[in-house]
MDTraj code that builds the backbone (N, CA, C; nanometers):
import mdtraj as md
import numpy as np

residues = "MET ILE LEU VAL ASP THR ASN VAL LEU VAL ALA ALA ALA ARG THR THR ASP THR HIS HIS VAL ALA ALA ALA ARG LEU LEU ARG GLU THR ASP ASP ARG PHE LEU VAL ALA PRO THR VAL LEU ALA GLU THR CYS TYR LEU LEU HIS ALA PHE GLY GLY PRO ALA PRO GLU VAL ALA PHE LEU ARG SER SER ALA ALA GLY GLU LEU GLU LEU GLY GLY VAL ASP ASP ARG ARG ARG GLY ALA ASP GLY".split()
xyz = np.array([
    [-7.0274, 4.3535, 1.7953],
    [-6.8865, 4.3258, 1.8080],
    [-6.8691, 4.1783, 1.8439],
    [-6.7712, 4.1169, 1.7814],
    [-6.7453, 3.9744, 1.8022],
    [-6.6054, 3.9587, 1.8618],
    [-6.5982, 3.8875, 1.9715],
    [-6.4707, 3.8564, 2.0352],
    [-6.4075, 3.7393, 1.9597],
    [-6.2859, 3.7599, 1.9087],
    [-6.2201, 3.6594, 1.8259],
    [-6.1005, 3.6018, 1.9008],
    [-6.0860, 3.4694, 1.8929],
    [-5.9759, 3.4015, 1.9594],
    [-5.8675, 3.3640, 1.8575],
    [-5.7560, 3.3204, 1.9092],
    [-5.6383, 3.2900, 1.8290],
    [-5.6659, 3.1903, 1.7179],
    [-5.7407, 3.0850, 1.7471],
    [-5.7609, 2.9785, 1.6483],
    [-5.8221, 3.0304, 1.5195],
    [-5.9146, 3.1243, 1.5280],
    [-5.9783, 3.1803, 1.4087],
    [-5.8774, 3.2622, 1.3286],
    [-5.7994, 3.3429, 1.3964],
    [-5.7033, 3.4297, 1.3285],
    [-5.5924, 3.3494, 1.2609],
    [-5.5429, 3.2481, 1.3293],
    [-5.4372, 3.1645, 1.2712],
    [-5.4919, 3.0849, 1.1528],
    [-5.6099, 3.0280, 1.1680],
    [-5.6699, 2.9512, 1.0578],
    [-5.6949, 3.0400, 0.9361],
    [-5.7393, 3.1610, 0.9581],
    [-5.7643, 3.2529, 0.8456],
    [-5.6353, 3.2889, 0.7729],
    [-5.5265, 3.2970, 0.8448],
    [-5.3994, 3.3378, 0.7851],
    [-5.3251, 3.2223, 0.7168],
    [-5.3486, 3.1005, 0.7628],
    [-5.2737, 2.9844, 0.7117],
    [-5.3577, 2.9056, 0.6126],
    [-5.3225, 2.9133, 0.4858],
    [-5.4005, 2.8456, 0.3821],
    [-5.3978, 2.6938, 0.3968],
    [-5.3004, 2.6399, 0.4689],
    [-5.2922, 2.4952, 0.4888],
    [-5.3750, 2.4469, 0.6080],
    [-5.4311, 2.5390, 0.6834],
    [-5.5103, 2.5022, 0.8007],
    [-5.6419, 2.4378, 0.7572],
    [-5.6837, 2.3361, 0.8289],
    [-5.8083, 2.2651, 0.7980],
    [-5.9290, 2.3584, 0.7969],
    [-5.9273, 2.4599, 0.8800],
    [-6.0415, 2.5504, 0.8927],
    [-6.0192, 2.6857, 0.8233],
    [-5.9207, 2.6906, 0.7339],
    [-5.8859, 2.8174, 0.6685],
    [-6.0047, 2.8810, 0.5955],
    [-6.0720, 2.8045, 0.5136],
    [-6.1801, 2.8606, 0.4315],
    [-6.2895, 2.9195, 0.5191],
    [-6.3328, 2.8465, 0.6194],
    [-6.4398, 2.8954, 0.7071],
    [-6.3959, 3.0172, 0.7874],
    [-6.2736, 3.0141, 0.8396],
    [-6.2250, 3.1266, 0.9205],
    [-6.2062, 3.2515, 0.8347],
    [-6.1484, 3.2359, 0.7176],
    [-6.1280, 3.3506, 0.6285],
    [-6.2626, 3.4093, 0.5847],
    [-6.3580, 3.3235, 0.5560],
    [-6.4909, 3.3708, 0.5162],
    [-6.5578, 3.4467, 0.6304],
    [-6.5476, 3.3952, 0.7512],
    [-6.6057, 3.4626, 0.8674],
    [-6.5485, 3.6040, 0.8819],
    [-6.4181, 3.6162, 0.8758],
    [-6.3550, 3.7473, 0.8932],
    [-6.3846, 3.8406, 0.7760],
    [-6.3945, 3.7856, 0.6572],
    [-6.4164, 3.8667, 0.5376],
    [-6.5618, 3.9103, 0.5215],
    [-6.6559, 3.8220, 0.5546],
    [-6.7959, 3.8481, 0.5214],
    [-6.8814, 3.8988, 0.6370],
    [-6.8283, 3.9001, 0.7572],
    [-6.9049, 3.9471, 0.8719],
    [-6.8940, 4.0985, 0.8814],
    [-7.0079, 4.1650, 0.8969],
    [-7.0094, 4.3111, 0.9039],
    [-6.9727, 4.3641, 1.0421],
    [-6.9806, 4.2793, 1.1445],
    [-6.9481, 4.3233, 1.2807],
    [-6.7989, 4.3525, 1.2945],
    [-6.7664, 4.4346, 1.3928],
    [-6.6271, 4.4605, 1.4278],
    [-6.5748, 4.3425, 1.5084],
    [-6.4440, 4.3198, 1.5033],
    [-6.3819, 4.2100, 1.5761],
    [-6.2961, 4.2656, 1.6883],
    [-6.3206, 4.2177, 1.8078],
    [-6.2463, 4.2568, 1.9262],
    [-6.1452, 4.1473, 1.9587],
    [-6.0197, 4.1870, 1.9805],
    [-5.9122, 4.0925, 2.0078],
    [-5.8424, 4.1338, 2.1367],
    [-5.8276, 4.0395, 2.2282],
    [-5.7559, 4.0656, 2.3526],
    [-5.6061, 4.0763, 2.3243],
    [-5.5331, 4.1536, 2.4024],
    [-5.3883, 4.1655, 2.3825],
    [-5.3163, 4.0301, 2.3854],
    [-5.3621, 3.9395, 2.4699],
    [-5.2990, 3.8071, 2.4760],
    [-5.3226, 3.7288, 2.3474],
    [-5.4383, 3.7475, 2.2856],
    [-5.4689, 3.6821, 2.1578],
    [-5.3793, 3.7394, 2.0483],
    [-5.3595, 3.8694, 2.0487],
    [-5.2706, 3.9324, 1.9517],
    [-5.1299, 3.8740, 1.9631],
    [-5.0801, 3.8639, 2.0854],
    [-4.9448, 3.8107, 2.1083],
    [-4.9352, 3.6637, 2.0672],
    [-5.0337, 3.5848, 2.1054],
    [-5.0311, 3.4423, 2.0724],
    [-5.0412, 3.4199, 1.9218],
    [-5.1241, 3.4978, 1.8554],
    [-5.1380, 3.4858, 1.7103],
    [-5.0064, 3.5199, 1.6411],
    [-4.9424, 3.6270, 1.6845],
    [-4.8122, 3.6639, 1.6276],
    [-4.7107, 3.5524, 1.6465],
    [-4.7063, 3.4974, 1.7663],
    [-4.6121, 3.3897, 1.7960],
    [-4.6358, 3.2694, 1.7037],
    [-4.7604, 3.2264, 1.6921],
    [-4.7909, 3.1076, 1.6120],
    [-4.7678, 3.1319, 1.4629],
    [-4.8065, 3.2486, 1.4136],
    [-4.7836, 3.2773, 1.2715],
    [-4.6342, 3.2793, 1.2406],
    [-4.5555, 3.3347, 1.3310],
    [-4.4102, 3.3363, 1.3123],
    [-4.3537, 3.1942, 1.3200],
    [-4.4025, 3.1158, 1.4147],
    [-4.3546, 2.9778, 1.4303],
    [-4.3879, 2.8919, 1.3081],
    [-4.5072, 2.9112, 1.2511],
    [-4.5498, 2.8309, 1.1361],
    [-4.4918, 2.8811, 1.0045],
    [-4.4725, 3.0142, 0.9918],
    [-4.4356, 3.0653, 0.8605],
    [-4.3278, 3.1714, 0.8556],
    [-4.2670, 3.2025, 0.9700],
    [-4.1635, 3.3049, 0.9709],
    [-4.2217, 3.4444, 0.9871],
    [-4.1406, 3.5447, 0.9638],
    [-4.1836, 3.6810, 0.9921],
    [-4.2889, 3.7370, 0.8960],
    [-4.2930, 3.6921, 0.7723],
    [-4.3858, 3.7514, 0.6739],
    [-4.5328, 3.7422, 0.7163],
    [-4.5844, 3.6253, 0.7559],
    [-4.7250, 3.6211, 0.7970],
    [-4.7509, 3.6992, 0.9257],
    [-4.6538, 3.7014, 1.0142],
    [-4.6692, 3.7787, 1.1373],
    [-4.6798, 3.9279, 1.1053],
    [-4.5930, 3.9755, 1.0179],
    [-4.5958, 4.1173, 0.9793],
    [-4.7261, 4.1509, 0.9076],
    [-4.7716, 4.0635, 0.8192],
    [-4.8979, 4.0872, 0.7484],
    [-5.0146, 4.0964, 0.8461],
    [-5.0146, 4.0089, 0.9451],
    [-5.1199, 4.0124, 1.0463],
    [-5.1149, 4.1426, 1.1264],
    [-4.9964, 4.1819, 1.1685],
    [-4.9830, 4.3060, 1.2451],
    [-5.0254, 4.4271, 1.1634],
    [-4.9923, 4.4284, 1.0353],
    [-5.0341, 4.5398, 0.9489],
    [-5.1850, 4.5452, 0.9347],
    [-5.2487, 4.4292, 0.9184],
    [-5.3946, 4.4296, 0.9041],
    [-5.4625, 4.4723, 1.0333],
    [-5.4067, 4.4311, 1.1460],
    [-5.4673, 4.4724, 1.2735],
    [-5.4445, 4.6210, 1.2983],
    [-5.3292, 4.6728, 1.2586],
    [-5.3003, 4.8154, 1.2751],
    [-5.3846, 4.9000, 1.1808],
    [-5.4279, 4.8408, 1.0691],
    [-5.5098, 4.9133, 0.9710],
    [-5.6561, 4.9230, 1.0146],
    [-5.6871, 4.8679, 1.1308],
    [-5.8225, 4.8794, 1.1831],
    [-5.9122, 4.7608, 1.1565],
    [-5.8571, 4.6539, 1.1007],
    [-5.9394, 4.5356, 1.0749],
    [-5.9782, 4.4641, 1.2041],
    [-5.8969, 4.4822, 1.3070],
    [-5.9240, 4.4242, 1.4385],
    [-5.9158, 4.5352, 1.5416],
    [-6.0006, 4.5267, 1.6409],
    [-5.9963, 4.6244, 1.7492],
    [-5.9327, 4.5599, 1.8713],
    [-5.8250, 4.6190, 1.9169],
    [-5.7543, 4.5655, 2.0328],
    [-5.8279, 4.6064, 2.1593],
    [-5.8675, 4.5077, 2.2379],
    [-5.9393, 4.5336, 2.3620],
    [-5.8510, 4.5056, 2.4815],
    [-5.9009, 4.5402, 2.5961],
    [-5.8298, 4.5151, 2.7202],
    [-5.9226, 4.4521, 2.8212],
    [-5.8761, 4.4385, 2.9413],
    [-5.9561, 4.3775, 3.0470],
    [-6.0853, 4.4558, 3.0685],
    [-6.0799, 4.5852, 3.0569],
    [-6.1994, 4.6667, 3.0784],
    [-6.3016, 4.6546, 2.9663],
    [-6.2671, 4.5853, 2.8585],
    [-6.3566, 4.5696, 2.7453],
    [-6.4437, 4.4444, 2.7549],
    [-6.4421, 4.3777, 2.8673],
    [-6.5233, 4.2562, 2.8807],
    [-6.6697, 4.2859, 2.8545],
    [-6.7170, 4.3971, 2.9011],
    [-6.8574, 4.4319, 2.8832],
    [-6.8880, 4.4533, 2.7348],
    [-6.7972, 4.5192, 2.6602],
    [-6.8205, 4.5420, 2.5180],
    [-6.8307, 4.4101, 2.4438],
    [-6.7443, 4.3146, 2.4740],
    [-6.7499, 4.1853, 2.4103],
    [-6.8772, 4.1090, 2.4438],
    [-6.9252, 4.1249, 2.5649],
    [-7.0471, 4.0569, 2.6081],
    [-7.1715, 4.1205, 2.5499],
    [-7.1668, 4.2513, 2.5232],
    [-7.2831, 4.3216, 2.4712],
    [-7.3085, 4.2922, 2.3238],
    [-7.2056, 4.2468, 2.2532],
    [-7.2225, 4.2138, 2.1125],
    [-7.2277, 4.3368, 2.0326],
])
top = md.Topology()
chain = top.add_chain()
for i, resn in enumerate(residues, 1):
    res = top.add_residue(resn, chain, resSeq=i)
    for name in ("N", "CA", "C"):
        top.add_atom(name, md.element.get_by_symbol(name[0]), res)
traj = md.Trajectory(xyz[None], top)
């Protein structure tokens, strides 16, 4: 399991981001599950909405709800550390 931060998620979603290709490839080609903290989910939604309006935010929320990302909590620190 890989703990993912906001910068990777925003870069993967925004084709104009300098790191878009690398971030999108990481999320697409890595076989591990991705763990996302609730604060990262909120921050990613905020930034995607700020940069592109509701459409990218909704697309991100749909992909996370479809199981592409696993929402973790404070008690999941050990899972993120265990890999």
